[in-house]
C-alpha positions as CSV (number, residue, x, y, z in Angstrom):
1,M,0.0,-0.5,0.2
2,G,2.7,2.0,1.1
3,N,4.2,1.9,-2.6
4,L,1.1,2.3,-4.2
5,K,0.5,5.7,-1.9
6,T,4.1,6.6,-3.7
7,C,3.8,5.8,-7.1
8,I,0.3,7.9,-6.7
9,T,2.0,10.8,-5.0
10,L,4.7,10.8,-7.6
11,F,2.2,10.7,-10.6
12,I,0.4,13.5,-8.9
13,V,4.1,15.6,-8.3
14,C,5.2,14.6,-12.1
15,M,1.3,15.8,-13.6
16,M,2.0,19.2,-11.9
17,L,5.5,19.7,-12.5
18,G,4.6,19.1,-16.2
19,C,1.6,21.6,-16.4
20,N,3.7,23.6,-14.7
21,N,6.6,23.7,-17.0
22,K,4.2,24.1,-19.6
23,T,3.4,27.1,-18.7
24,Q,6.9,27.8,-18.4
25,I,7.4,27.7,-21.6
26,A,5.1,29.1,-23.4
27,Q,6.6,31.8,-20.7
28,E,9.9,31.8,-21.3
29,L,9.9,31.2,-25.3
30,S,12.6,33.4,-27.2
31,A,12.0,34.8,-30.4
32,A,15.0,32.3,-31.9
33,A,12.5,29.4,-31.1
34,I,9.6,31.1,-32.5
35,L,10.7,32.7,-36.0
36,G,10.5,29.7,-38.2
37,N,8.9,27.5,-36.1
38,P,5.8,26.5,-38.5
39,K,3.7,25.6,-35.4
40,Y,4.1,29.4,-34.2
41,L,2.3,31.5,-37.0
42,A,2.6,34.8,-37.8
43,M,0.5,37.4,-38.7
44,S,0.4,41.5,-39.0
45,Y,-2.4,43.5,-37.2
46,G,-4.1,46.4,-36.8
47,G,-7.7,45.5,-35.5
48,Y,-8.9,48.9,-36.1
49,R,-12.6,48.9,-37.7
50,E,-13.2,52.6,-38.6
51,T,-12.2,55.0,-41.5
52,T,-10.0,56.6,-39.3
53,R,-7.0,55.8,-36.3
54,D,-8.3,58.3,-33.6
55,V,-11.0,55.2,-32.4
56,Q,-8.9,52.7,-31.2
57,P,-10.0,49.0,-31.0
58,T,-11.0,48.3,-27.5
59,I,-9.7,46.0,-25.0
60,A,-12.9,43.8,-25.3
61,E,-12.3,44.7,-29.4
62,L,-8.5,43.1,-29.5
63,K,-9.6,40.0,-27.8
64,D,-12.0,39.2,-29.7
65,D,-9.2,39.3,-32.4
66,L,-6.9,37.3,-30.3
67,K,-9.4,34.4,-29.8
68,I,-10.4,34.7,-33.8
69,L,-6.6,34.4,-34.4
70,S,-5.4,31.7,-31.8
71,A,-8.3,29.5,-33.4
72,M,-6.3,29.8,-36.8
73,G,-3.2,29.3,-35.3
74,I,-1.5,32.2,-35.1
75,K,0.7,33.3,-32.6
76,V,2.7,35.9,-33.4
77,L,1.3,39.2,-34.5
78,R,3.0,42.4,-35.4
79,T,2.4,45.7,-34.7
80,Y,3.3,48.8,-36.2
81,N,4.1,51.7,-34.0
82,V,3.6,52.9,-30.0
83,H,2.5,56.5,-30.4
84,L,-1.0,55.0,-30.7
85,N,-2.6,53.3,-27.8
86,Q,-3.5,49.9,-29.9
87,A,0.1,48.3,-29.6
88,A,-0.2,49.3,-25.5
89,N,-3.8,48.0,-25.1
90,L,-2.7,44.8,-27.4
91,L,-0.5,43.9,-25.0
92,K,-1.9,44.4,-22.0
93,A,-5.2,42.1,-23.7
94,I,-3.3,38.9,-24.1
95,S,-1.6,39.9,-20.9
96,E,-5.2,39.5,-19.5
97,L,-6.5,36.6,-21.3
98,K,-2.6,34.9,-20.2
99,A,-3.9,35.7,-16.5
100,T,-7.2,33.8,-17.1
101,D,-6.1,30.9,-19.0
102,P,-2.5,30.7,-18.7
103,S,-2.3,27.6,-21.6
104,V,-2.4,30.9,-23.5
105,E,0.2,31.5,-26.1
106,M,0.3,35.0,-28.0
107,Y,4.0,37.1,-28.5
108,V,4.1,40.2,-30.4
109,M,7.2,41.5,-32.6
110,L,6.6,45.1,-31.6
111,G,7.1,47.9,-34.5
112,A,8.6,51.0,-33.2
113,W,7.1,54.0,-36.6
114,I,10.3,55.4,-37.7
115,D,10.2,58.9,-40.3
116,C,12.5,62.0,-41.3
117,K,12.4,65.3,-40.4
118,N,9.4,67.0,-41.5
119,A,7.3,63.8,-42.6
120,F,3.9,64.1,-43.0
121,N,3.7,67.8,-42.2
122,S,4.5,70.3,-45.3
123,A,3.3,72.5,-43.0
124,N,7.0,73.0,-41.7
125,G,8.4,72.2,-44.3
126,E,9.4,69.2,-47.0
127,P,10.5,66.3,-45.8
128,D,14.2,66.2,-45.1
129,H,15.2,62.7,-45.2
130,S,18.6,63.9,-44.3
131,L,17.8,64.0,-41.1
132,E,15.4,62.1,-38.6
133,S,12.1,62.9,-36.5
134,E,12.5,64.1,-33.0
135,R,9.8,62.1,-31.8
136,N,11.7,58.5,-33.3
137,A,13.8,59.1,-30.0
138,V,10.4,59.2,-27.7
139,E,8.7,56.5,-30.1
140,I,12.1,54.3,-29.5
141,E,12.0,54.8,-25.6
142,T,7.9,53.8,-25.3
143,A,9.2,50.1,-27.2
144,V,11.8,50.1,-24.7
145,Q,9.0,50.5,-21.8
146,L,6.6,48.6,-23.1
147,T,9.3,45.3,-23.9
148,K,10.2,45.5,-20.0
149,A,6.8,46.3,-18.8
150,Y,6.0,42.5,-21.1
151,P,9.2,40.5,-21.3
152,D,7.1,37.3,-21.7
153,I,5.0,39.0,-24.9
154,V,7.3,40.6,-26.7
155,K,9.6,39.0,-28.5
156,I,10.9,41.0,-30.8
157,I,11.3,44.6,-31.9
158,A,11.4,46.5,-35.0
159,V,12.9,49.5,-35.7
160,G,11.1,51.4,-38.8
161,N,8.3,49.7,-41.1
162,E,9.1,50.1,-44.5
163,A,11.5,53.4,-43.7
164,M,14.2,53.3,-45.9
165,V,13.0,52.3,-49.3
166,K,12.9,55.2,-51.4
167,W,9.6,54.7,-52.8
168,A,7.7,56.3,-49.1
169,T,9.2,60.0,-50.1
170,S,6.6,61.7,-47.1
171,Y,9.1,59.7,-44.5
172,Y,11.8,57.9,-45.6
173,V,15.2,58.2,-43.7
174,Q,18.6,56.8,-44.6
175,P,20.0,53.7,-43.2
176,G,22.0,55.6,-40.9
177,V,19.0,56.1,-38.9
178,I,17.7,52.9,-38.5
179,L,21.2,51.7,-37.6
180,K,21.6,54.3,-34.5
181,W,18.4,52.8,-33.5
182,V,19.2,49.2,-33.5
183,H,22.8,49.9,-32.1
184,H,20.5,51.4,-29.5
185,L,18.8,48.6,-28.6
186,Q,21.3,45.6,-28.7
187,D,23.0,47.7,-26.2
188,L,20.6,47.9,-23.9
189,K,20.1,43.9,-24.4
190,Q,24.4,44.5,-23.5
191,S,23.8,46.4,-20.3
192,G,20.6,44.0,-18.8
193,E,18.1,46.8,-19.6
194,L,16.2,44.3,-21.8
195,P,16.2,40.7,-22.4
196,T,19.3,39.3,-24.0
197,D,17.3,37.1,-26.0
198,L,15.0,39.6,-27.4
199,W,15.6,40.1,-31.0
200,I,16.1,43.5,-32.7
201,T,15.6,44.3,-36.4
202,S,13.8,46.5,-39.0
203,S,11.0,45.9,-41.5
204,D,11.4,47.0,-44.9
205,N,11.2,45.9,-49.3
206,F,13.6,43.9,-50.2
207,A,15.2,46.3,-51.9
208,S,16.3,48.3,-48.7
209,W,18.0,45.2,-47.5
210,G,20.3,45.5,-50.7
211,G,18.3,43.2,-53.3
212,G,17.1,45.9,-55.8
213,D,19.4,48.8,-56.6
214,A,22.8,49.7,-56.4
215,E,21.6,53.2,-54.9
216,Y,20.4,51.0,-51.4
217,H,24.4,49.7,-51.3
218,T,25.7,51.5,-48.8
219,E,28.2,51.0,-45.8
220,D,25.1,52.4,-43.6
221,L,23.0,49.5,-44.5
222,N,26.1,47.0,-45.2
223,Q,26.4,47.6,-41.0
224,L,23.1,47.3,-40.2
225,I,22.7,44.0,-42.2
226,K,25.7,42.8,-39.8
227,T,24.1,44.7,-36.2
228,V,20.3,43.3,-36.5
229,D,19.3,40.1,-35.3
230,Y,17.5,39.0,-38.3
231,I,16.2,40.5,-41.9
232,S,12.3,41.4,-42.0
233,M,12.0,41.8,-45.5
234,H,8.6,42.8,-47.5
235,T,7.8,41.2,-50.2
236,Y,4.6,42.4,-52.6
237,P,4.5,40.5,-55.9
238,M,0.3,42.5,-56.4
239,H,1.8,45.6,-56.1
240,D,4.2,44.2,-59.2
241,T,1.4,43.2,-61.7
242,H,1.0,46.8,-62.2
243,Y,4.2,48.6,-61.2
244,H,6.6,45.9,-63.0
245,P,4.6,42.7,-64.5
246,V,7.5,40.7,-65.9
247,F,5.7,37.9,-64.2
248,W,2.1,38.9,-64.6
249,G,-0.4,37.8,-67.5
250,V,-1.2,34.5,-69.7
251,E,1.6,33.6,-72.1
252,D,0.8,32.0,-75.4
253,S,1.9,28.7,-74.6
254,E,-1.1,28.9,-72.0
255,A,-3.7,30.3,-74.2
256,D,-5.5,26.6,-74.6
257,L,-5.6,26.3,-70.5
258,S,-9.2,26.4,-68.3
259,D,-9.3,29.9,-66.8
260,E,-9.4,28.9,-63.9
261,E,-5.9,27.3,-64.6
262,K,-4.7,30.5,-66.1
263,V,-5.3,31.6,-63.1
264,E,-3.5,29.1,-61.2
265,V,-0.3,29.5,-63.1
266,A,0.0,33.1,-63.1
267,M,0.1,32.9,-58.9
268,A,2.6,30.4,-59.1
269,R,4.4,32.6,-61.0
270,A,3.5,35.4,-58.2
271,K,5.1,33.3,-55.7
272,A,8.5,32.2,-57.6
273,Y,8.4,36.3,-58.1
274,A,8.5,36.5,-54.2
275,V,11.2,34.2,-53.7
276,S,13.1,35.6,-56.2
277,Q,13.6,38.6,-53.7
278,Y,14.5,37.2,-51.2
279,D,16.7,35.5,-52.7
280,S,18.2,38.6,-53.9
281,V,18.3,40.5,-50.5
282,Y,19.7,36.4,-49.5
283,N,23.1,37.2,-52.1
284,Y,23.2,40.2,-50.7
285,M,23.6,39.7,-47.5
286,T,26.0,36.6,-47.9
287,S,27.9,38.4,-50.6
288,L,29.3,40.5,-47.0
289,G,30.3,37.6,-45.3
290,V,26.9,37.9,-43.4
291,N,25.1,34.6,-42.7
292,K,21.6,35.0,-40.4
293,P,17.9,34.3,-40.5
294,I,15.6,36.2,-43.1
295,H,12.2,36.2,-42.7
296,I,8.7,37.8,-44.3
297,G,8.1,40.3,-42.6
298,E,5.1,41.2,-44.7
299,T,3.5,40.3,-47.8
300,G,-0.8,40.4,-48.9
301,W,-2.7,40.4,-51.4
302,A,-5.6,42.1,-51.8
303,S,-9.4,40.4,-52.8
304,V,-10.3,43.9,-54.1
305,S,-9.2,47.1,-56.0
306,N,-11.2,49.6,-58.2
307,E,-7.6,51.1,-59.3
308,L,-4.6,50.2,-60.2
309,Y,-4.9,46.0,-59.2
310,G,-8.3,45.1,-60.0
311,E,-11.0,44.6,-63.3
312,M,-9.5,48.0,-65.2
313,G,-6.0,47.3,-64.3
314,S,-3.7,44.6,-63.7
315,K,-6.8,42.1,-62.9
316,A,-5.0,40.8,-59.9
317,T,-7.4,40.8,-57.3
318,D,-10.2,38.7,-55.8
319,E,-10.2,36.3,-53.2
320,Y,-9.9,33.4,-54.9
321,K,-6.2,34.9,-56.1
322,E,-5.6,35.8,-52.3
323,A,-6.4,32.6,-51.1
324,L,-4.1,31.1,-54.0
325,Y,-1.5,33.3,-52.5
326,Y,-2.1,32.7,-48.8
327,K,-1.7,29.2,-49.0
328,S,2.0,29.3,-51.3
329,M,3.1,31.8,-49.4
330,R,2.5,29.6,-46.3
331,D,3.3,26.9,-47.4
332,W,6.9,27.8,-48.9
333,T,8.2,29.3,-45.7
334,N,6.7,26.4,-43.0
335,E,8.6,24.3,-45.6
336,N,11.9,25.9,-45.2
337,G,11.9,27.4,-42.2
338,M,10.8,31.1,-42.2
339,S,8.4,32.7,-40.4
340,C,5.7,35.1,-42.6
341,F,4.1,38.4,-40.7
342,Y,1.3,37.8,-43.4
343,F,-0.5,41.4,-44.1
344,E,-3.0,41.2,-43.0
345,A,-5.1,39.2,-40.3
346,F,-8.6,41.8,-40.7
347,D,-9.4,44.8,-43.3
348,E,-8.9,47.7,-42.5
349,Q,-11.0,50.8,-43.7
350,W,-9.1,54.1,-42.5
351,K,-5.7,53.4,-45.5
352,D,-7.8,54.4,-48.2
353,A,-11.1,56.7,-46.1
354,N,-11.6,58.0,-49.0
355,N,-12.3,55.1,-51.6
356,P,-13.8,52.2,-49.6
357,L,-12.8,50.0,-53.0
358,G,-9.0,51.2,-52.6
359,S,-6.7,47.9,-52.4
360,E,-5.6,48.8,-49.2
361,N,-8.6,48.3,-47.3
362,H,-8.8,45.1,-48.7
363,F,-5.6,43.1,-47.5
364,G,-7.9,41.1,-44.7
365,L,-8.4,37.2,-44.8
366,I,-11.1,38.4,-42.6
367,N,-13.4,41.5,-44.2
368,L,-15.5,43.9,-41.9
369,N,-18.9,42.0,-42.0
370,G,-16.8,39.0,-39.9
371,E,-16.9,37.1,-43.4
372,A,-14.0,34.7,-43.8
373,K,-12.9,35.1,-47.3
374,Y,-12.3,32.4,-49.5
375,A,-8.6,31.8,-48.2
376,L,-10.3,30.6,-44.9
377,W,-13.4,28.7,-45.8
378,D,-11.8,25.7,-44.6
379,L,-11.2,26.7,-41.3
380,V,-15.0,27.7,-41.0
381,D,-16.2,24.2,-42.3
382,Q,-13.6,22.9,-39.4
383,G,-15.6,25.0,-36.4
384,V,-12.5,26.1,-35.5
385,F,-14.4,29.8,-34.8
386,E,-17.3,28.4,-33.5
387,G,-18.3,30.3,-30.6
388,L,-16.5,33.3,-31.6
389,T,-17.5,36.4,-32.7
390,R,-16.4,40.4,-34.2
391,N,-17.9,43.0,-33.8
392,G,-20.8,40.6,-32.4
393,K,-21.4,38.6,-35.4
394,P,-20.3,35.3,-36.0
395,I,-17.6,34.3,-38.6
396,T,-19.7,33.0,-41.1
397,K,-18.3,32.4,-45.3
398,T,-18.0,35.3,-48.0
399,F,-20.3,34.6,-50.6
400,G,-22.4,32.3,-48.1
401,G,-19.9,29.8,-49.0
402,N,-20.6,29.7,-52.9
403,K,-18.0,29.4,-54.6
404,A,-19.3,29.2,-57.9
405,A,-20.5,32.6,-56.9
406,L,-17.0,33.6,-56.3
407,M,-15.4,32.8,-59.8
408,E,-17.7,34.6,-61.5
409,T,-15.7,37.8,-59.5
410,V,-12.5,36.1,-61.2
411,A,-10.8,38.2,-63.7
412,V,-8.0,36.2,-66.1
413,P,-4.8,38.1,-66.4
414,P,-4.5,39.6,-69.0
415,I,-2.2,38.4,-72.2
416,K,1.4,39.1,-72.1
417,N,2.8,41.2,-74.8
C-alpha cells in the first residue's frame, strides 16, 4: 500500500510539474525558438474597425480578435507603432487573457515607427530625408518601456516599417538612422536593461535590404545587416502586377488552359517572383560574409481594387487569387523554416478612407462584416471559429460559401505582350 501511495504521489507531482513546465515554456520561448517554427504562425495586425485611427480598438475588441487569431493557429503578431494606444492595449489584452488561461500563447513583434524630419507635415517644410524626426527617440523609448513591462510577450522590436525604401517619399530615412537605433537597442540588451534573447530588426522592402538597385548598397546598410539579429523582408508581387509585371499575365503557351488554370499558373509565377526577391536579399547578405535568418516581415494580396490592380487594371485582385497566394506563401515559408507575418488578419478601412474599394482597405483574410474570405473557408468548415464573434457577428463565409458565385468575380490576367 505504501508503494502504491508513493507512486500516486509521484504521479500527481509529475503531472503538476508538467503543467507548470508547460506554462513556463509558454512564457520563456525566445524569438529564436519562435521565428521559423511552423507551430507559431505569424500575422500582421491592426484591428482598426473605423475609417480613422482616432477610434482605437477597445480591449474587448482586441480580445475578440485574439481569440479568432488563436483559433487560426496564429501565435505571433506584428504591430507597427507605439505612439497610438493600439499596441499597448494589445499587450494588455494578451496579458489579461494569459492571466485567465495560462495556456494562451501569443507573442508580439513590436514595431517602433521611424520617420524623417517634417514627415507628413508640409506646414513645416518638405520632408528632409537627411535628418530624422525628433519624435523617433520617444517612439524607441516607449517601445523599450513596453518591452520591459511585457517581456513574456514582446519577443522582437522592429525599428521602422518600410522606413528606408525611397518610394516612401513622405517619410523615409537613410539607413544610418535605423542603424543608430538598432545599435541603441542592442546596447540595452548587452547592459541587461532589455532581455538578452530579445531580437532586434528593421522591417523593410526587399530593395532596402540590398536586393534591389545599387543605390541602396551603402556602408550603413551593410553595417545594419551585420547588427540586426535577423532580416525582416517585405515582398509584394501584387503591386508589381502593375509596376513591374514581368511575371504577370497569360503566356501564349497557356492560351488553351481553362480560365481557372490560367489564374493558377499566374499565381504560381507570383509566388516564384516573391521567392526571387528573397533570393536577391539572401545573395546580397551573403556577399557581405553574413549568414543570418531572413523572415518575411510582410506580404499579402488584396481581394478588391477599383484602381491599378482591379478589373480596369492588372486584374489581380479577388478572393480566389488572394487564397492561392496565402496558401503558397504559408507553404513555402513553413517548408523552409521561415516566419511569414502575412498582411493582414482583418480588413481595415482607415487606410484609404476616401475610397472604400481601394486595395489598401482589402488585404484582410476576414472582412469588416466578420466574414472569412475564401482563404479561410476550410477553417469555417472545420468549426474552429465556433462560438467566436467579431463586432457581435459570428465568423461566416463570404459569398454565403458559394464557390461558383465567388469564381464569377475572378478575372483572368491579361495576355502578355
